[in-house]
N, C-alpha and C positions, 0 to 999 in steps of 0.2 A: 503494499499498499504505499501511496505517498499521498501528501499534503498539497492542494491548490487553492489559495487565497482562502483558507481555513478549513477547508471543505477535505476529507478524508476519501479518496478515490482508491479503489481497488484497480489490478492491473486487468480483468475482465473489462471493466468499464472504460479504462483506457483504450483497450484496442478496439471495441465497439465506435468509441468517440474517434479513433483516428479512420477506420472504416468509413464514419458517416462523412469527416473529411475529405476522404479521396473521393467518394462516391459524388459529392457537391463539386470538388474540383474536376471531375470527370465530366460531368452535366456541363460544367461551365465552359468545357473549351471542346473544338470541333473535330479533335483527332483524338485516338486511344493515347491518353498522356499516363493515367494515374489506375487503370483498371488493374494492373497488375497487383498492385499494392492492396488493393481492395481484399483480392484472395490471401493474400499474406498476412492482412492484418485480421481476418476471419480464423484462419488457421493458428494464429498466435492467441486470439480470444478462445480457441479450444483448447489450447496449451495452458493457458492460465486458468480455465475452467477445472481443469484436470489436474491441476495443482503443480504445475511443473515451475520450475526457480525463473526468474526474471530473464537469467542471461540464455534459457531454453527458449524461454519466448521470443526472444530477439532473433536467435539463430533461424527457428522455426519461421518466423516474419521474413528474413532475407532469402532464406534458401525457396522458401514457397514462391515469393516476389522474382525471383531471379528464374526460377523454372518457368513460371507463367510466363514472363517474358521471352524466354529463348525459344521455349516448344510452341507457344500459340500466336507469336505477334507475325511469325513470317505466313502461318496461315489464313490469320485475320487480315491482314493486309492485302493478301490475295484476294481472298472473298469482298472486302468491301473496296477493291482498286475501282474508281471510277474510270470508264472509258470516256475521254475527249472525243465530243462529237464535231467534224466542222462545221462551219455555219457559213452563211454568205460571205461572210466578213473576211474569209482564207483567200476567196477569189480577188482581192485587191493584192494581194502578195506578188510579188514579181512583175506586176504589172507596169507598164510604160505610161505616166501618167503627166498631164499639162501643170505646171507652176500657174495658179492664177493670183498669189501674192509672194513677194521677195522671201525666200528662205534664208533667214539668218539667226542662229542660234543665240547669237550674243544679243540681239536686238528683240529676241524671243518673237520672232515674227514668220509667217510663212503657212500656206495653204496651199491646197492642190484639189483637182476636181476629178472626181472619177464616178462613172457613172449617173451623172446628174447632179452628183452630191459631193460638197466642198467639206475637206476635211484639213485640220490642223495639221500642219507638217514641220519636222525638223530635219535637219541635215544628219546621215550618220558620223559624218565627218564635222566637228564642230567648226573647223577652221575654212572649210567650203560654203559657200554660198550660191543660190541659184534665183536668176531672177525670173521676173513674170515671163510667160512665152516660152520656158525650157521644157523640154519634156526630160523627166527624172524617172529611176524605177523603185518602186517600193519595197524595202528590205524588209520591215516588220511593224507590228503594230503594239504600241506601247500605251496602253491606257485608250484614251480618246484621240491620240496622236499618231501618224504613219510616220515612219522613221525613211528618208529616203537617200539615194546615192544618185 
């Protein structure tokens, strides 16, 4: 047992509290971050309820957490792997497009027109500028800007 703010807490309650913290942390994140520790905390709780000394509980926690991580993460990652679906935005990549506003990274200006739509544009090489009317090639998309060369 140990004391927190004047309250005496047994080790089983400590492991349940830790389990709840890990569950909340897992729920608050987008990826699998602390789920492995939830299993470790539950096993350490069982060890505490069985009367195991603290050092055994800690060893159980770490061994179970590491084992869950090592043996289940590749499987879970494979199952949860999200396939990226190409969208019509991908059509702009490698296209030759016309500059509608001078592209100058230092002045933070630039626009191109593709398929009747105006895109904010930046040069792949910051030292290179393109004048209105030039034809450039779209290299990639970064957020809402196209990067051209």
